[in-house]
Backbone of each chain as ProteinMPNN parsed JSONL, in Angstrom:
{"seq_chain_A": "XXXXXXXXXXXXXXXXXXXXXXXXXXXXXXXXXXXXXXXXXXXXXXXXXXXXXXXXXXXXXXXXXXXXXXXXXXXXXXXXXXX", "coords_chain_A": {"N_chain_A": [[71.0, 73.119, 109.38], [74.486, 73.911, 108.989], [76.181, 76.898, 109.961], [78.566, 78.91, 109.408], [81.007, 81.644, 110.819], [83.26, 84.043, 109.925], [86.36, 86.002, 110.524], [85.514, 89.463, 111.241], [82.899, 89.061, 111.432], [82.577, 86.81, 112.773], [83.526, 87.702, 115.318], [81.718, 89.74, 115.968], [79.296, 88.512, 116.13], [80.008, 86.503, 117.929], [80.421, 83.805, 117.916], [81.822, 81.056, 116.133], [80.679, 78.872, 114.759], [77.453, 77.4, 114.064], [74.496, 75.214, 114.499], [71.573, 75.75, 112.663], [67.984, 76.159, 112.098], [66.352, 77.43, 109.934], [63.075, 78.563, 109.23], [60.953, 77.235, 106.477], [60.271, 79.295, 104.697], [62.406, 80.684, 104.291], [64.432, 81.001, 101.803], [66.58, 81.868, 100.259], [69.977, 83.108, 100.169], [70.014, 85.801, 100.868], [67.403, 86.185, 102.262], [68.188, 84.506, 104.378], [69.975, 86.034, 105.729], [68.331, 88.019, 106.528], [66.874, 86.798, 108.344], [68.743, 85.908, 110.103], [69.656, 88.161, 111.037], [67.735, 89.144, 112.747], [68.217, 87.557, 114.921], [69.481, 88.606, 117.143], [71.512, 91.368, 118.944], [74.18, 91.21, 118.286], [74.277, 89.881, 115.858], [72.684, 91.618, 114.263], [74.567, 93.704, 114.183], [76.736, 92.541, 112.88], [75.575, 92.051, 110.292], [74.979, 94.472, 109.497], [75.858, 96.081, 107.335], [75.246, 95.116, 104.439], [76.726, 94.963, 102.103], [79.166, 94.521, 102.68], [79.36, 91.887, 103.377], [80.231, 88.537, 102.507], [79.18, 85.553, 101.109], [79.123, 81.97, 101.228], [78.075, 78.893, 99.707], [78.126, 75.716, 100.726], [80.562, 75.711, 100.359], [81.23, 77.019, 98.042], [81.396, 80.243, 96.499], [78.642, 82.421, 96.831], [75.702, 84.591, 95.787], [73.407, 86.934, 97.131], [71.081, 86.082, 95.918], [71.1, 83.288, 95.911], [70.102, 79.99, 96.179], [69.232, 78.141, 99.265], [68.275, 75.676, 99.738], [68.694, 72.329, 100.929], [71.358, 72.759, 101.448], [74.31, 72.026, 103.168], [76.294, 73.38, 104.544], [76.701, 76.888, 105.247], [78.557, 79.653, 104.859], [79.529, 82.852, 106.268], [81.123, 85.758, 105.693], [83.583, 88.656, 105.562], [84.803, 90.689, 102.653], [87.374, 88.8, 101.012], [90.969, 89.084, 102.052], [93.446, 87.88, 101.252], [96.705, 86.644, 100.364]], "CA_chain_A": [[72.133, 73.304, 108.438], [75.554, 74.596, 109.778], [76.466, 78.058, 109.641], [80.013, 79.566, 109.956], [81.327, 82.97, 110.59], [84.695, 84.252, 109.873], [86.91, 87.397, 110.775], [84.925, 90.23, 112.178], [81.602, 88.532, 111.487], [82.616, 85.86, 114.12], [83.843, 88.577, 116.437], [80.645, 90.423, 116.207], [78.376, 87.493, 116.58], [80.511, 85.918, 119.17], [80.718, 82.472, 117.778], [82.338, 80.669, 114.863], [79.769, 78.022, 113.956], [76.37, 76.983, 114.917], [73.394, 74.673, 113.853], [70.274, 76.579, 112.709], [66.98, 75.502, 111.479], [65.395, 78.532, 109.595], [61.716, 78.202, 108.514], [61.051, 76.959, 105.049], [60.124, 80.487, 103.975], [63.754, 81.285, 104.157], [64.805, 80.227, 100.736], [67.777, 82.321, 99.649], [71.009, 83.705, 101.256], [69.579, 87.042, 101.385], [66.483, 85.796, 103.158], [68.767, 83.988, 105.631], [70.758, 87.074, 106.409], [67.324, 88.863, 107.201], [66.429, 86.096, 109.493], [69.83, 85.89, 111.151], [69.809, 89.838, 111.777], [66.753, 89.274, 113.863], [68.556, 86.679, 116.197], [70.195, 89.397, 118.469], [72.294, 92.6, 118.533], [75.615, 90.859, 117.744], [74.0, 89.218, 114.515], [72.472, 92.858, 113.637], [75.782, 94.37, 113.962], [77.599, 91.859, 111.801], [74.917, 91.955, 109.009], [74.445, 95.832, 109.283], [76.133, 96.259, 106.023], [75.128, 93.81, 103.722], [77.604, 94.855, 100.995], [80.519, 93.945, 103.285], [79.144, 90.55, 103.604], [80.087, 87.665, 101.396], [78.691, 84.278, 101.416], [79.739, 80.591, 100.554], [77.116, 77.807, 100.117], [78.76, 74.326, 100.523], [82.069, 76.016, 100.089], [81.343, 77.83, 96.823], [80.831, 81.571, 96.629], [77.176, 82.61, 96.489], [75.311, 85.795, 96.032], [72.166, 86.873, 97.784], [69.824, 85.258, 95.532], [71.371, 81.906, 95.84], [69.088, 79.023, 96.999], [69.824, 77.448, 100.41], [67.512, 74.368, 100.044], [69.574, 71.32, 100.818], [72.823, 73.139, 101.837], [74.72, 71.44, 104.482], [77.086, 74.34, 105.29], [76.619, 78.138, 104.632], [79.598, 80.602, 105.645], [79.496, 84.338, 105.965], [82.669, 86.395, 105.984], [83.979, 89.86, 104.854], [85.488, 90.446, 101.415], [88.653, 88.372, 101.351], [92.047, 89.841, 101.869], [94.667, 87.073, 101.355], [97.66, 86.948, 99.251]], "C_chain_A": [[73.181, 74.006, 109.399], [75.945, 75.856, 109.281], [77.7, 78.489, 110.185], [80.226, 80.793, 109.915], [82.716, 83.07, 110.608], [84.985, 85.646, 110.05], [86.105, 88.106, 111.484], [83.524, 89.847, 112.258], [81.576, 87.732, 112.73], [82.861, 86.67, 115.184], [82.6, 89.392, 116.88], [79.522, 89.636, 116.671], [78.797, 86.688, 117.923], [80.71, 84.432, 119.222], [81.186, 81.97, 116.124], [81.504, 79.761, 114.024], [78.655, 77.63, 114.938], [75.43, 76.144, 113.988], [72.184, 75.395, 113.857], [69.189, 75.826, 111.982], [65.941, 76.666, 111.12], [64.159, 77.811, 109.076], [61.788, 77.981, 106.979], [60.826, 78.124, 104.106], [61.396, 81.142, 103.557], [64.514, 80.46, 103.077], [66.054, 80.603, 100.146], [68.848, 82.88, 100.787], [70.658, 85.102, 101.714], [68.35, 86.983, 102.367], [67.1, 85.286, 104.545], [69.501, 85.176, 106.476], [69.532, 87.86, 107.048], [66.993, 88.164, 108.373], [67.51, 85.898, 110.557], [69.867, 87.204, 111.982], [68.993, 89.743, 112.927], [67.126, 88.47, 115.193], [68.979, 87.393, 117.347], [71.058, 90.471, 117.876], [73.603, 92.308, 117.788], [75.279, 90.464, 116.052], [73.551, 90.639, 113.632], [73.483, 93.624, 113.369], [76.71, 93.869, 112.876], [76.96, 91.991, 110.426], [74.493, 93.358, 108.619], [74.649, 96.314, 107.793], [76.322, 95.36, 105.136], [76.127, 93.842, 102.612], [78.934, 94.657, 101.544], [80.493, 92.631, 103.694], [79.284, 89.562, 102.421], [79.509, 86.185, 101.847], [79.161, 82.919, 100.562], [78.463, 79.613, 100.817], [77.8, 76.53, 99.736], [80.016, 74.602, 99.953], [82.31, 76.603, 98.54], [80.919, 79.206, 96.945], [79.43, 81.65, 95.956], [76.736, 83.937, 96.715], [73.878, 85.619, 96.785], [70.943, 86.118, 97.286], [70.021, 83.946, 95.556], [70.51, 81.127, 96.69], [69.877, 78.352, 98.222], [69.335, 76.041, 100.554], [68.526, 73.262, 99.925], [71.057, 71.498, 101.234], [73.179, 72.542, 103.134], [75.44, 72.61, 105.314], [77.147, 75.76, 104.504], [77.629, 79.069, 105.658], [79.322, 81.957, 105.176], [80.678, 84.906, 106.413], [82.756, 87.719, 105.158], [84.639, 89.395, 103.55], [86.946, 89.925, 101.767], [89.991, 89.312, 101.126], [93.506, 89.096, 101.96], [95.808, 87.599, 100.359], [98.795, 87.764, 99.704]], "O_chain_A": [[72.826, 74.584, 110.427], [76.061, 75.924, 108.057], [77.881, 78.437, 111.401], [79.688, 81.353, 108.961], [83.384, 82.259, 111.25], [84.124, 86.493, 109.815], [85.782, 87.556, 112.536], [82.895, 90.324, 113.203], [80.734, 87.9, 113.612], [82.296, 86.274, 116.204], [82.464, 89.694, 118.066], [78.814, 90.073, 117.578], [78.002, 86.327, 118.791], [81.068, 83.834, 120.237], [80.835, 82.579, 115.114], [81.546, 79.8, 112.794], [78.748, 77.533, 116.162], [75.527, 76.319, 112.773], [71.687, 75.702, 114.941], [69.514, 74.875, 111.272], [64.922, 76.877, 111.777], [64.185, 76.683, 108.585], [62.658, 78.543, 106.314], [61.112, 78.04, 102.912], [61.475, 81.981, 102.66], [65.123, 79.427, 103.354], [66.664, 79.738, 99.516], [68.602, 83.041, 101.983], [70.981, 85.51, 102.829], [68.352, 87.792, 103.295], [66.615, 85.587, 105.635], [69.562, 85.191, 107.705], [69.755, 88.366, 108.148], [66.814, 88.8, 109.412], [67.22, 85.743, 111.743], [70.045, 87.324, 113.194], [69.385, 90.168, 114.013], [66.557, 88.621, 116.274], [68.877, 86.892, 118.467], [71.328, 90.565, 116.678], [74.039, 93.0, 116.868], [76.057, 90.79, 115.157], [73.974, 90.793, 112.486], [73.434, 94.291, 112.335], [77.338, 94.603, 112.114], [77.695, 92.043, 109.44], [73.786, 93.546, 107.628], [73.75, 96.853, 107.147], [77.406, 94.801, 104.975], [76.422, 92.749, 102.13], [79.862, 94.633, 100.736], [81.445, 92.157, 104.314], [78.562, 89.697, 101.433], [79.484, 85.874, 103.037], [79.499, 82.947, 99.379], [77.913, 79.54, 101.916], [78.035, 76.274, 98.555], [80.535, 73.84, 99.138], [83.408, 76.617, 97.983], [79.897, 79.331, 97.621], [79.104, 81.139, 94.885], [77.204, 84.552, 97.673], [73.319, 84.545, 97.006], [70.038, 85.65, 97.977], [69.05, 83.282, 95.194], [70.194, 81.52, 97.812], [71.07, 78.068, 98.11], [69.861, 75.271, 101.358], [69.208, 73.211, 98.902], [71.84, 70.555, 101.344], [72.404, 72.564, 104.091], [75.237, 72.784, 106.516], [77.555, 75.829, 103.345], [77.514, 79.172, 106.88], [78.972, 82.252, 104.033], [81.209, 84.55, 107.466], [82.055, 87.856, 104.155], [84.967, 88.241, 103.278], [87.633, 90.471, 102.63], [90.076, 90.13, 100.21], [94.483, 89.547, 102.558], [95.818, 88.664, 99.741], [99.671, 88.1, 98.907]]}, "seq_chain_B": "XXXXXXXXXXXXXXXXXXXXXXXXXXXXXXXXXXXXXXXXXXXXXXXXXXXXXXXXXXXXXXXXXXXXXXXXXXXXXXXXXXXXXXXXXXXXXXXXXXXXXXXXXXXXXXXXXXXXXXXXXXXXXXXXXXXXXXXXXXXXXXXXXXX", "coords_chain_B": {"N_chain_B": [[100.575, 67.468, 84.69], [102.326, 68.936, 87.293], [101.024, 69.751, 90.229], [101.224, 71.63, 93.306], [99.823, 72.25, 96.294], [99.555, 74.06, 99.101], [98.277, 75.007, 102.25], [99.325, 76.42, 105.261], [100.761, 76.703, 108.443], [103.468, 76.848, 108.95], [106.793, 78.021, 107.754], [108.076, 78.554, 104.392], [110.445, 77.344, 101.912], [111.674, 79.138, 99.625], [113.487, 79.055, 97.561], [113.995, 76.131, 97.291], [111.512, 75.48, 96.576], [111.336, 76.668, 94.061], [113.166, 75.37, 92.729], [111.944, 72.87, 92.622], [109.934, 73.215, 90.804], [110.898, 73.21, 88.417], [111.887, 71.099, 85.527], [111.559, 68.33, 83.146], [111.339, 69.62, 79.882], [110.698, 72.14, 80.851], [111.212, 75.514, 80.341], [110.997, 77.89, 81.499], [110.584, 79.57, 84.534], [108.325, 81.326, 86.689], [107.94, 83.213, 89.615], [106.446, 84.174, 92.699], [106.866, 86.06, 95.806], [105.05, 86.886, 98.627], [105.41, 89.066, 101.312], [105.329, 90.025, 104.813], [104.521, 93.348, 105.299], [105.771, 96.067, 106.873], [104.759, 99.011, 107.577], [105.147, 100.736, 109.633], [104.961, 100.429, 113.055], [103.567, 98.192, 113.107], [103.042, 95.151, 114.723], [102.372, 92.294, 114.201], [100.908, 90.249, 111.607], [97.796, 88.713, 111.503], [96.659, 85.844, 109.876], [93.661, 84.547, 108.863], [91.637, 81.681, 107.865], [89.414, 79.63, 105.77], [89.078, 76.584, 106.464], [89.199, 73.977, 104.229], [87.27, 75.18, 102.329], [89.196, 76.969, 101.54], [91.247, 75.364, 100.321], [89.689, 74.182, 98.272], [89.178, 76.546, 96.691], [91.548, 77.582, 96.164], [92.624, 75.433, 94.372], [90.804, 75.602, 92.27], [91.611, 78.065, 91.249], [94.205, 77.531, 90.321], [93.392, 75.774, 88.487], [92.186, 77.316, 86.492], [94.354, 78.783, 85.662], [95.732, 76.871, 84.523], [94.245, 76.077, 82.439], [94.358, 78.358, 80.737], [97.075, 79.115, 80.233], [99.961, 77.095, 78.918], [101.007, 75.308, 81.123], [103.444, 73.588, 83.042], [104.134, 72.914, 85.591], [103.014, 73.871, 88.921], [102.766, 75.885, 91.836], [101.46, 76.72, 94.927], [101.747, 78.133, 97.897], [100.297, 79.182, 100.946], [100.51, 80.858, 103.871], [99.21, 80.68, 107.142], [97.874, 81.883, 110.334], [99.967, 83.679, 112.941], [102.057, 86.027, 111.861], [105.124, 87.809, 111.63], [106.708, 90.96, 110.856], [108.219, 91.08, 107.674], [108.329, 88.288, 107.396], [107.474, 85.371, 105.32], [104.486, 85.43, 103.664], [103.052, 84.283, 101.425], [103.76, 82.145, 98.514], [103.966, 81.736, 95.058], [104.143, 80.035, 92.136], [105.082, 79.199, 88.783], [105.685, 77.007, 86.094], [106.669, 76.622, 82.719], [107.155, 75.991, 79.155], [108.107, 78.314, 78.012], [108.772, 81.796, 78.758], [106.68, 83.775, 78.794], [104.111, 82.63, 79.194], [104.826, 81.482, 81.918], [105.429, 83.811, 83.517], [103.118, 85.276, 83.192], [101.061, 83.55, 84.051], [101.881, 83.554, 86.622], [101.601, 86.005, 87.675], [98.7, 86.058, 87.281], [97.854, 84.251, 89.154], [98.589, 85.2, 91.694], [97.102, 87.548, 91.609], [94.327, 86.668, 91.562], [94.264, 84.812, 93.829], [94.397, 86.761, 95.763], [91.714, 87.851, 95.634], [89.857, 85.71, 95.527], [90.032, 83.618, 97.156], [89.548, 82.308, 100.306], [90.675, 83.958, 102.754], [91.602, 86.012, 105.452], [92.996, 89.011, 106.742], [94.437, 90.252, 109.689], [95.765, 93.148, 111.348], [97.884, 93.607, 113.906], [98.976, 95.807, 115.97], [101.956, 97.507, 117.378], [101.041, 99.049, 119.601], [99.052, 97.756, 120.78], [96.514, 97.671, 119.708], [94.333, 96.403, 117.346], [93.274, 95.525, 113.977], [91.098, 94.559, 111.334], [92.061, 94.045, 107.989], [91.028, 95.963, 105.321], [89.287, 95.07, 102.273], [90.804, 95.715, 99.077], [89.968, 97.892, 96.34], [91.549, 98.175, 94.168], [92.849, 95.602, 94.081], [90.595, 94.163, 93.389], [90.062, 95.287, 90.901], [92.41, 94.558, 89.622], [92.422, 91.69, 89.5], [90.027, 91.539, 87.962], [90.971, 92.378, 85.626], [91.958, 90.362, 84.193], [89.96, 89.102, 83.148]], "CA_chain_B": [[101.008, 68.796, 85.374], [102.522, 68.913, 88.626], [100.538, 70.726, 91.134], [101.45, 71.585, 94.649], [99.094, 73.477, 97.014], [99.62, 73.907, 100.685], [97.789, 76.115, 103.53], [100.112, 75.803, 106.492], [101.307, 77.75, 109.419], [105.055, 76.809, 108.72], [107.392, 78.868, 106.825], [108.357, 77.696, 103.252], [111.847, 77.639, 101.4], [111.281, 79.645, 98.337], [114.467, 78.488, 96.643], [113.618, 74.854, 97.221], [110.117, 75.396, 95.78], [111.59, 77.048, 92.595], [113.876, 74.056, 92.095], [110.983, 71.603, 92.435], [109.182, 73.481, 89.571], [112.014, 72.679, 87.236], [111.747, 69.546, 85.147], [111.632, 68.039, 81.788], [110.431, 70.45, 79.058], [110.445, 73.576, 81.481], [111.996, 76.461, 79.829], [111.013, 79.238, 82.33], [109.994, 79.452, 86.0], [108.018, 82.615, 87.304], [107.633, 83.081, 90.888], [106.172, 85.637, 93.518], [106.78, 85.784, 97.214], [104.653, 87.899, 99.291], [105.851, 89.127, 102.667], [104.552, 91.025, 105.62], [104.964, 94.652, 105.084], [105.646, 97.002, 108.198], [104.573, 100.356, 107.345], [105.411, 101.447, 110.962], [104.116, 100.313, 114.176], [102.958, 96.735, 112.976], [103.64, 93.921, 115.593], [102.143, 91.025, 113.514], [99.627, 90.072, 110.72], [97.319, 87.34, 111.647], [95.826, 85.239, 108.647], [92.721, 83.661, 109.14], [91.088, 81.156, 106.489], [88.143, 78.862, 105.894], [89.498, 75.248, 106.075], [88.152, 73.282, 103.277], [87.012, 75.887, 101.184], [90.381, 77.689, 101.003], [91.976, 74.438, 99.385], [89.052, 74.029, 97.081], [89.164, 77.745, 95.963], [93.056, 77.475, 95.34], [92.576, 74.513, 93.298], [90.122, 76.287, 91.082], [92.176, 79.185, 90.415], [95.177, 76.886, 89.578], [92.916, 75.084, 87.08], [91.841, 78.237, 85.542], [95.474, 79.34, 85.105], [96.362, 75.809, 83.63], [93.39, 76.142, 81.178], [94.81, 79.537, 80.138], [98.577, 78.987, 79.722], [100.463, 75.742, 78.94], [101.951, 75.122, 82.321], [104.026, 72.16, 83.389], [103.968, 72.756, 87.035], [102.568, 75.07, 89.644], [102.858, 75.74, 93.258], [100.774, 77.788, 95.57], [101.668, 77.978, 99.47], [99.794, 80.182, 101.556], [100.633, 80.771, 105.194], [97.956, 81.262, 108.076], [98.431, 82.176, 111.614], [100.362, 84.841, 113.253], [103.24, 86.351, 110.984], [105.608, 88.949, 111.961], [107.08, 91.875, 109.749], [109.118, 90.556, 106.629], [108.122, 87.003, 107.333], [106.812, 85.109, 104.282], [103.062, 84.911, 103.559], [102.692, 83.377, 100.152], [104.508, 81.619, 97.49], [103.315, 81.32, 93.976], [105.231, 79.612, 91.129], [104.497, 78.495, 87.571], [106.646, 76.61, 85.131], [106.265, 76.427, 81.331], [108.317, 75.923, 78.272], [108.424, 79.503, 77.591], [108.457, 82.828, 79.877], [105.385, 84.497, 78.798], [103.107, 81.814, 80.217], [105.233, 81.335, 83.461], [105.308, 85.016, 84.038], [101.536, 85.723, 83.191], [100.437, 82.643, 84.965], [102.4, 83.636, 88.105], [100.644, 87.295, 88.074], [97.147, 85.616, 87.374], [97.672, 83.339, 90.372], [98.47, 85.92, 92.966], [95.742, 88.56, 91.59], [93.232, 85.762, 91.986], [94.401, 84.423, 95.231], [94.011, 88.123, 96.602], [90.389, 88.194, 95.636], [88.952, 84.759, 95.439], [90.352, 82.689, 97.996], [88.873, 82.849, 101.782], [91.707, 84.316, 103.587], [91.497, 87.383, 105.931], [94.183, 89.505, 107.331], [93.967, 91.289, 110.642], [96.921, 93.773, 111.672], [98.216, 93.805, 115.351], [100.01, 96.963, 116.158], [102.762, 97.596, 118.802], [100.07, 99.929, 120.597], [98.111, 96.813, 121.325], [95.222, 97.541, 119.128], [94.308, 95.471, 116.028], [92.228, 95.903, 113.102], [90.989, 93.787, 110.224], [92.317, 94.644, 106.581], [89.826, 96.153, 104.276], [89.65, 94.564, 100.767], [91.183, 96.977, 98.134], [89.329, 97.99, 94.999], [92.812, 97.958, 93.213], [93.048, 94.291, 94.132], [89.55, 93.596, 92.501], [90.395, 95.787, 89.471], [93.666, 93.701, 89.046], [91.844, 90.354, 89.171], [89.143, 91.702, 86.771], [91.633, 92.618, 84.444], [92.321, 89.077, 83.548], [88.614, 88.348, 82.495]], "C_chain_B": [[101.061, 68.572, 86.695], [102.145, 70.004, 89.626], [100.661, 70.518, 92.566], [100.767, 72.63, 95.315], [99.147, 73.114, 98.509], [99.104, 75.266, 101.415], [98.47, 75.616, 104.615], [100.591, 77.114, 107.4], [102.942, 77.83, 109.237], [105.614, 77.514, 107.514], [107.732, 77.91, 105.682], [109.932, 78.233, 102.632], [111.486, 77.872, 99.823], [112.164, 79.038, 97.266], [114.227, 77.022, 96.229], [112.443, 74.712, 96.387], [110.443, 75.699, 94.324], [112.26, 75.878, 91.893], [112.952, 72.862, 91.74], [110.045, 71.974, 91.142], [109.671, 73.22, 88.383], [111.713, 71.235, 86.674], [111.693, 69.513, 83.512], [110.663, 68.986, 80.884], [110.327, 71.967, 79.648], [111.561, 74.436, 80.776], [112.047, 77.894, 80.693], [110.113, 78.957, 83.515], [109.601, 80.824, 86.462], [107.561, 82.261, 88.684], [107.416, 84.449, 91.584], [106.236, 85.094, 94.86], [106.228, 86.919, 97.683], [105.065, 87.877, 100.744], [105.104, 90.21, 103.555], [105.204, 92.223, 105.697], [104.735, 95.379, 106.525], [105.71, 98.372, 107.754], [104.663, 101.263, 108.586], [104.445, 101.108, 111.987], [103.378, 98.956, 114.087], [103.755, 95.57, 113.788], [103.63, 92.502, 114.793], [100.902, 91.246, 112.648], [99.094, 88.718, 111.089], [96.477, 87.229, 110.389], [94.99, 84.216, 109.127], [92.038, 82.848, 107.931], [90.034, 80.135, 106.841], [88.669, 77.399, 105.421], [88.632, 74.538, 105.35], [87.913, 74.013, 102.166], [88.128, 76.591, 100.581], [91.117, 76.682, 99.891], [91.216, 74.432, 97.936], [89.211, 75.29, 96.093], [90.478, 77.78, 95.362], [93.053, 76.758, 94.175], [91.928, 75.039, 91.913], [90.743, 77.381, 90.407], [93.402, 78.546, 89.876], [94.504, 76.19, 88.488], [92.549, 75.988, 86.121], [93.094, 78.629, 84.943], [96.095, 78.213, 84.126], [95.465, 75.744, 82.544], [93.83, 77.217, 80.304], [96.312, 79.459, 79.36], [98.878, 77.327, 79.789], [101.352, 75.484, 80.003], [102.359, 73.715, 82.651], [104.204, 71.878, 84.84], [103.727, 74.035, 87.705], [102.363, 74.946, 91.114], [102.307, 76.828, 93.885], [101.131, 77.496, 97.105], [101.292, 79.214, 100.177], [99.841, 80.072, 103.208], [99.348, 81.266, 105.95], [98.677, 81.398, 109.263], [98.946, 83.477, 111.987], [101.78, 84.997, 112.661], [103.864, 87.61, 111.512], [106.394, 89.718, 110.78], [108.226, 91.129, 109.025], [109.279, 89.056, 106.624], [107.236, 86.563, 105.992], [105.33, 84.846, 104.453], [102.756, 83.952, 102.604], [103.655, 83.268, 99.003], [103.656, 81.278, 96.283], [104.291, 81.101, 92.832], [104.616, 78.926, 90.035], [105.681, 78.127, 86.647], [105.99, 76.266, 83.723], [107.395, 76.334, 80.304], [108.848, 77.177, 78.0], [108.051, 80.627, 78.838], [107.351, 83.422, 79.813], [104.297, 83.795, 79.552], [103.601, 81.627, 81.704], [104.965, 82.733, 83.989], [103.786, 85.542, 84.177], [100.938, 84.928, 84.096], [100.73, 83.038, 86.506], [101.482, 85.084, 88.463], [99.19, 87.047, 88.125], [96.932, 85.116, 88.601], [97.583, 84.257, 91.571], [97.351, 87.137, 92.915], [94.536, 87.677, 91.996], [93.223, 85.217, 93.358], [93.994, 85.56, 96.137], [92.481, 88.207, 96.669], [89.36, 87.014, 95.553], [89.284, 83.482, 96.247], [90.055, 83.076, 99.609], [89.899, 83.003, 102.64], [91.497, 85.808, 104.154], [92.754, 87.655, 106.807], [93.661, 90.55, 108.528], [95.364, 91.979, 111.262], [96.86, 93.954, 113.133], [99.277, 94.808, 115.349], [100.734, 96.96, 117.552], [101.985, 98.204, 119.992], [99.315, 98.936, 121.276], [96.938, 96.675, 120.632], [95.331, 96.677, 118.002], [93.041, 95.936, 115.223], [92.127, 95.039, 111.859], [91.348, 94.671, 108.844], [91.137, 94.904, 105.884], [90.314, 95.616, 103.066], [89.935, 95.849, 99.945], [90.363, 96.929, 96.904], [90.312, 97.741, 94.035], [92.851, 96.669, 93.099], [91.99, 93.618, 93.166], [89.745, 94.099, 91.056], [91.421, 94.787, 88.875], [93.201, 92.197, 88.665], [90.704, 90.439, 87.932], [89.776, 92.01, 85.482], [92.052, 91.456, 83.574], [91.129, 88.444, 82.799], [88.586, 88.801, 80.958]], "O_chain_B": [[100.109, 68.1, 87.317], [102.842, 71.0, 89.82], [100.306, 69.462, 93.091], [101.003, 73.806, 95.037], [98.819, 72.027, 98.985], [99.517, 76.392, 101.134], [98.28, 74.452, 104.966], [100.724, 78.271, 107.002], [103.544, 78.891, 109.404], [105.013, 77.59, 106.442], [107.714, 76.691, 105.848], [110.429, 79.33, 102.888], [111.117, 77.016, 99.019], [111.696, 78.575, 96.226], [114.243, 76.681, 95.047], [112.407, 73.836, 95.523], [109.889, 75.06, 93.43], [111.995, 75.488, 90.755], [113.132, 72.068, 90.816], [109.473, 71.074, 90.527], [108.976, 73.016, 87.387], [111.323, 70.332, 87.414], [111.775, 70.505, 82.786], [109.456, 69.101, 81.101], [109.906, 72.884, 78.942], [112.715, 74.016, 80.685], [112.906, 78.769, 80.582], [109.103, 78.254, 83.479], [110.55, 81.583, 86.658], [106.924, 81.238, 88.937], [107.938, 85.52, 91.273], [105.817, 83.975, 95.157], [106.71, 87.992, 97.32], [105.079, 86.816, 101.368], [104.402, 91.103, 103.081], [106.363, 92.267, 106.111], [103.698, 95.27, 107.179], [106.825, 98.857, 107.564], [104.28, 102.432, 108.539], [103.258, 101.419, 111.881], [102.606, 98.645, 114.994], [104.887, 95.178, 113.504], [104.595, 91.741, 114.731], [100.062, 92.128, 112.827], [99.794, 87.708, 111.014], [95.785, 88.125, 109.905], [95.392, 83.197, 109.689], [91.906, 83.525, 106.911], [89.788, 79.817, 108.005], [88.692, 77.068, 104.235], [87.45, 74.413, 105.672], [88.278, 73.604, 101.064], [88.163, 76.841, 99.377], [91.502, 77.093, 98.796], [91.74, 74.591, 96.833], [89.353, 75.126, 94.882], [90.592, 77.984, 94.154], [93.391, 77.238, 93.093], [92.405, 74.924, 90.784], [90.521, 77.663, 89.23], [93.746, 79.051, 88.808], [95.181, 76.031, 87.473], [92.54, 75.63, 84.943], [93.07, 78.846, 83.732], [96.798, 78.493, 83.155], [95.984, 75.277, 81.53], [93.693, 77.036, 79.094], [96.548, 79.702, 78.177], [98.263, 76.506, 80.469], [102.55, 75.445, 79.725], [101.577, 72.775, 82.508], [104.401, 70.737, 85.258], [104.108, 75.113, 87.249], [101.814, 73.947, 91.578], [102.616, 77.94, 93.457], [100.679, 76.424, 97.507], [101.95, 80.239, 100.003], [99.187, 79.183, 103.753], [98.574, 82.098, 105.478], [99.875, 81.124, 109.349], [98.446, 84.45, 111.423], [102.636, 84.159, 112.943], [103.085, 88.501, 111.85], [106.693, 89.067, 109.779], [109.117, 90.599, 109.69], [110.19, 88.532, 105.981], [106.354, 87.331, 105.607], [104.957, 84.081, 105.342], [102.24, 82.877, 102.909], [104.281, 84.248, 98.598], [102.667, 80.566, 96.455], [105.177, 81.925, 92.605], [103.704, 78.125, 90.241], [106.59, 78.94, 86.476], [104.902, 75.695, 83.643], [108.541, 76.612, 80.66], [110.049, 77.233, 77.739], [107.215, 80.385, 79.709], [106.869, 83.69, 80.913], [103.66, 84.353, 80.444], [102.778, 81.628, 82.619], [104.222, 82.795, 84.969], [103.373, 86.14, 85.171], [100.267, 85.465, 84.978], [99.929, 82.853, 87.421], [100.764, 85.143, 89.461], [98.471, 87.696, 88.884], [95.912, 85.443, 89.208], [96.659, 84.152, 92.378], [96.818, 87.604, 93.922], [93.777, 88.137, 92.849], [92.167, 85.187, 93.991], [93.329, 85.355, 97.153], [91.972, 88.615, 97.712], [88.154, 87.257, 95.514], [88.787, 82.398, 95.943], [90.389, 84.186, 100.021], [90.065, 82.051, 103.401], [91.244, 86.723, 103.37], [93.393, 86.807, 107.428], [92.78, 91.4, 108.408], [96.129, 91.129, 111.716], [95.836, 94.435, 113.62], [100.352, 94.636, 114.774], [100.253, 96.53, 118.6], [102.233, 97.919, 121.164], [98.896, 99.229, 122.396], [96.26, 95.667, 120.829], [96.435, 96.218, 117.709], [92.065, 96.541, 115.666], [93.207, 94.793, 111.32], [90.946, 95.824, 108.691], [90.246, 94.055, 105.859], [91.507, 95.635, 102.762], [89.333, 96.901, 100.158], [90.089, 95.813, 96.463], [89.984, 97.094, 93.04], [92.898, 96.308, 91.923], [92.291, 92.756, 92.34], [89.587, 93.329, 90.109], [91.261, 94.275, 87.768], [93.591, 91.629, 87.645], [90.553, 89.542, 87.103], [89.188, 91.913, 84.405], [92.434, 91.587, 82.411], [91.226, 87.499, 82.016], [87.694, 88.398, 80.212]]}, "name": "protein", "num_of_chains": 2, "seq": "XXXXXXXXXXXXXXXXXXXXXXXXXXXXXXXXXXXXXXXXXXXXXXXXXXXXXXXXXXXXXXXXXXXXXXXXXXXXXXXXXXXXXXXXXXXXXXXXXXXXXXXXXXXXXXXXXXXXXXXXXXXXXXXXXXXXXXXXXXXXXXXXXXXXXXXXXXXXXXXXXXXXXXXXXXXXXXXXXXXXXXXXXXXXXXXXXXXXXXXXXXXXXXXXXXXXXXXXXXXXXXXXXXXXXX"}
């Protein structure tokens, strides 16, 4: 699946998009965050405060309990500040 | 219903957009323009967004407004990229037969744009430093107030 990072998550991780293949046991957004966090210090810094991280699964907002099976595109970003 | 949604780097002409909202049956047009505020020391505001999801999210917000008020036309234009103080950021406009629907829908649209569309602001200061803008609880409260 394709994972996208925006704003300061992109800066901390050091890239805006990547293809990942998490193991089948990673079934939810929350579990994916835990799995990503272990990939390196940039990821650990980006996901350090989970309450500051929002997610979208296939371009719809999704909470930590949301299932990721079959998702094509998962995005992580800070709370939005447009308008 | 005539819906116009644009996410763009280019500026917009608010007067021309308001004229476009007018039409048969329209008796009132509400509009809001958000601009870059310089509270001192700001060089520019950078607007980042999530291409694809942004348009979807704005379409959903407009659909919610249309389900709630009898709108005849609605326009949302949100700029992205580097914007300098006093430049336009966002235009929201809603047209209806009567003022209450037009004004309420306009307020609803900007409140929800601020909390439910994937845009992020980064402030670039004259000192050379820059910082991501944190989400405001008052904006969340304003959006929740419509529920």
